[in-house]
C-alpha positions, 0 to 999 in steps of 0.5 A: 584778121588776127592771122592776117596781121601775124603773117603779113610782116614775115611775108613782107621780109621774104619779098624784100629778100627775093628782090635783093637776091635778084638784084645780085649777079654771081661771079664767074671764072675766065676761061683762057684756054688749055695752055693758059696759066690763069683762069679756072685751072681747066685743062691744066697739066703739070710734070710730076717732077715740078718742085714743091712750092712752085707757083703753078697757076693763077685763078682769075675771075670777075664779078659783074657788079665789080665787087672784089672776089676771093678764090678757094680750092677744095677736094673731095673727101679722102683726096690728098691736098696738092695745092694751096691758093692765095684767096685774094690774088688767086695764086695757086702753089704746089704743096705736095710732091706729084707722082704720076705713077701713083696718081696721074689725074687730080680733081680739084674744086675751084670756087670764086665768091663775091661775098654773097654768091659762090661759084664752084667748078670741078676741074681735072689736072693732068700729071705728066710723066718725068723719068723718075723711075728705075727699071725693076726686075720681076720674078727674081731671083733668077736660077736656071738649070741647064744641061751640059749638052745644051747646044750653043746659041740655045735660049735658056731663060727670059729675063723681064724688067719693067719701068713705070715711066712712059715714053722713052723713060719706060722703054728697057734694053738689056745687056750683060756685064763682062760680055767677053768673060762669060759664055752667054749673050742676051737679046737687048730688047726681049731679055732672052738669055742664050748660050754664045755661038760656038760655046758649050757647057761642061759640068766637069769643068764648071758647074755654076755660072753667074751672069750679071744682067743690066736693064737700062731705060731709054732716058728722059727729062727729070728736073730739066736734065736728061736722066737714064736709070738702070738696074742690075741682077744676077742670074745663077746658071747651074749646069746639069751633069749628063753622062758623057765622060768615061770612068777614071782610075784614081791613085795610079800608078798601082804597085803591090807586093807579095812577101814570102810569108803572105798567105794565099787569099790575102789582099794585095791592093785595091784599085779605084775608078770613078765615073767621070760624070760626077753629077749622076755617077754610074756604078763601076764594074772591075775585071782582070783582062790579062797578066794574072796567070791564074795567081790573082783575082779581083773583086768586081765591085770593090776593085780589091786584088788578092793573091790566090796562091802561096808565094812559093808557088809564084813563078815570077818576081813581077806580075803586071795585071791589066784591069778594066773598069766599066760603067754600069747604067741604072738599067744594068747596061755596061757602057763606057770603060777604061784600063789601068796596069797593076804591078805586083812584085814578089819579095822576101821578108825584111828580117835583117836591119843595116849593120856597120862594120869596122876592120875587126867586125861589127862596130858602132863607134869610130874615132879619129884625130885630125888638125883643124881646118882641113881642106874642103873636099878632103876624105877622112881616110882614118875612118874605115867604115862598111855598112851591109843589109843581108836582105834582098831587093827592096828590103836591102835598100837604105839611106845613109846620113850624118846627124849632128852639126850641119853643113860640116861633113857629108857622107857618100853614098847616100843611098845603098843597096845591100853593101857599101864602103862609107866615106865622110868628106869635109864640106865646111873647113871654117866650121872645123875650128879647135877654138869652137869645138875640140871634139865633134860628135856625129851619129851615122844613121842607116835607115831602110827606104821602102820597107814598112818596118823601116829598120835602122841602125846607128854608129857614133863618129867621134872626131878629136881636133888638134890646134893650129895657129889660125888666129890673129891677135885681135884688139878689144877696140880698133882705137884707144883714146886716153888723156893725161895731165901735162904735169904728170911725171915720167913713167906715168901710166896712160892707157892699157890696150888689150888683145886676145888670141884664141889659139892655144899654147905658144900660139896664143901668147901676145907681145905688144909694141908701139911705133909711129911718129907720135910714140917717142915719149911713150913706152908699152909693157910687152906682155901687159899692154900698159902704155906709160910715158918715158922716164925722162918725158916732159909733157907740155900741152902748150907745145903739143897737146895731141899724140897718136901712134900705132900699137901692135899685138903679135903672136910667136908665129909673127901674126899681128894686128894693129890699133891706133892710140890717141892721147890728149895732153890735158892743160894745167894752169902752169903759166902766169899772164905776162905783159910785154914790159913791166913798165908800159907807156901809153898816150891817151887822147881824151875820149879814146881808150888805151889798151893793155894786153897780157898773154897767158901761154896756157893751151886751154880755157879757162887757164889762158883767159885773162881778166884785167883790173887796176890795183893802184891809182892815185887818185882812184876815181880817174880811170876805168878798165874793161875786165875782159879786153883790158881797155882803159878809159877815163871816167865818163865825167872827165871830158877835158884837160881842165877837169883833170887839172882840177883833180890834180896839180900834175900839169903834165897829166902823166899818171902811173897805174898798177894794173893786174892780169889774172887768169881763170885757172885753178889755182889762179896766177896773176901778174902786175905791171906799171902803166904810165899814161900821158893824157892829152887832147886831140888837136890834129886835123883828120886825114890819112896821115893823122890816122896813120899816126894814131895807129902807130903811136905805140909802135915807132919802128913801124913808122920808121919802116914806112918812111924808109920804104917811101924814100927807097921808092923815090931814090929808085925812080930818080936813078931810073930817070937819070939812067935814061937821060944818060943814054939819051945824051950819049947817043946824040951826035951833037958837039958839046962845048968845052967850057962848062956853062953853069946855069942856075936852074929856074925855081918853080913857083913856090911850093911847100912839101910837108910830111908829118912823120912819126912822133916819138914821145918821151914819158915826161914831155910832149913831142917836138918838131925839127925842120930840115931845110936845104938850098937847091944846089946846082945841077950836075952834068948827066954825062960827066963831060965838058962839051959846050952844047947845052944838054936838056934838063932831065925831069925832076923826080916825082914828089911824095904824096901830099901830106894832110893839110897843115896850118901854113908857116911863114918860114922858107919852104922845105921838108918839115920833119916832126920829132918822133914820139909815142903820142898820137896826139897831133900838135900844131904848136912848136914844142920847147926843146926836149928835156934831158933824159931823152933816151939814146934810142930816140936820139939815134932814131932822130939822127938816122931820119935826119941823115936819110932826109939829107941824102934824099934832098941832095938827090933832088938838088939842082944839076950842073949843065 
């Protein structure tokens, strides 16, 4: 019973657990087919170029009880993890790069769980190919040995490349780079390399060929784009030599010499022949075919030719031997052969060197005296030179040449056989210059040409030159620039010019002279070239500061050259500033400055720059002056006459200032002047006439000239109109009355013509006006006859331009002429009569103006009818 009591509780719990398990159903995956993107991943295929991180699938399943499920992916031990899964959503993501060439199937265990039950399935995922591999050549490097006699179009090698891709991406075609430049072709499918049709290989021309082969796949998709990959390799083709070329002699043509002291059996020369097939050459066998006449023999192996008789037994001077060179194969057979000719000359011993001779026998020094610069091509006839070599044939052949300064002379002949007369010819006349070389020394060299001893001899040629006048005096500069102060006394040195003439003696002596329009004030020393001023010359920079002329250097033979001299006269401060008048009168309108001006006649700055200052004024606090311009103006606080009246009791407002003009030279000069200033206020109305009066306030003659011009134009117009009316009446056929009828011309509506003229102002009082009025007179008969018929009234002369508007006057209309004054201030009130002391010049001007106005008014008077 105890045992039963102990077992009963655990059995009970087990029964309960079984009951609970049987009550829970396992979850399961949906099977959505091969092309589905969700389910249990069965039959899933992925391209190997799928990017890492791509969502590739969604695990999808359910639980019969409706419980939530989770998903998981597991792999067999040792397998790479290519995917990860979101446990709740079932989203499968690629986390490792795929490579079909390494692994084309991936096994994954997918599982679904509801928390109590887990269902797992092993699925196989197929990795699809993408064109991500390039072709690869196998069994490289490619080195091919091809005999040079291989026929054209023969296959010589097979090239093989592989591509791990499948489909078109794994198919390979072959082709060659620079197909037109090489001698080979390749089959595009099999990779078989062949010699081009019609092409043969030649070991002697080219022993090695390099062929670049390209392997290209058929292309395919890679990450959405169509890609084609290729690879290259180089095939080295070595051409093997084949015995197909005859032997060749080296160093042809062959010449040999047998001298009179040569011993019998001595070697004369050696001929050399080589097999034309350089890869596997055969040995060469030599023999003499003919021409030796029993006097020479040849070594069959080395090709050395020897003389077998003594030279005095040789009957000919020249022997021509025909030599045969044959190839001997390794088996000892003689096959290909070639021929060469050997020329052997029998000569005597070279035991005499070339020797120079003069008129009295052997001589090794020749001298000549001549003038410089002889004509080119001239022969130096004073040199009597002969050269001789006592040997015979080639031993007596030698060359002649001059050793020394090059290009001056040349020797003729240059090649001599036995003996010749030596001639030296001028080749460069300019280089034969006494001033450069007084003595020219050369070595005359004779050296044998073809002898092994190269015997030679020399002779000295000494040429002494005589001078000619072949040079022109030359100045040290094409122009000379000099400066001299204007206060320099007469006879002062200015500049020294220098010229040289390299000629000797009298031809090298130079005489200087000057000429030109600017040379009047200057002299030159004829031998030293020093230019100095005339004793009486006075230089003035203000009159002329620049001189230029030519200087001439001439030798005793009349050859000369020129240079130009430029002389600048330097300004000296020798002038003081000068005012136009010592006492000047100015009228100042309050608010406008007046200006003084002094002129300094110096030519250059700072000597002619003038500074202005007020030396004395009473009171001293009324005026300011501009140091540079000379403008004088009132102090800024003076704005009216009332202020001036408060400063001084002088009601006329006329001030006297002592002004100074001082230049900036060193030493400095100054000038003073008394300036009288009449201060007034501006009251004239603005207008053209007022502006003109302002401009001419200090120049009354200008105003007078303008007035005379206007009056002249009016008189001219009146004469023209009168003349036209006269001729009109004269041509008329009407009968004029005898009795003169005087008819008074009707007056036009009241008109007032005002003309304000220049005012001449006395220093002591203001301007005044006077009025010239004339009655209108009767019109005169234009034709000066007594006819009764009424003649039309001629048109009146044009009126002068209207003056500025003035305040109206109550008196009779007429021409108003104001008094002439130096003031520009317009005054509209009638001034009192002029005071005594008015200058006679002003009175004369006013009288002249009045007379001209009277004549003008008379011209506009009323004509007679």
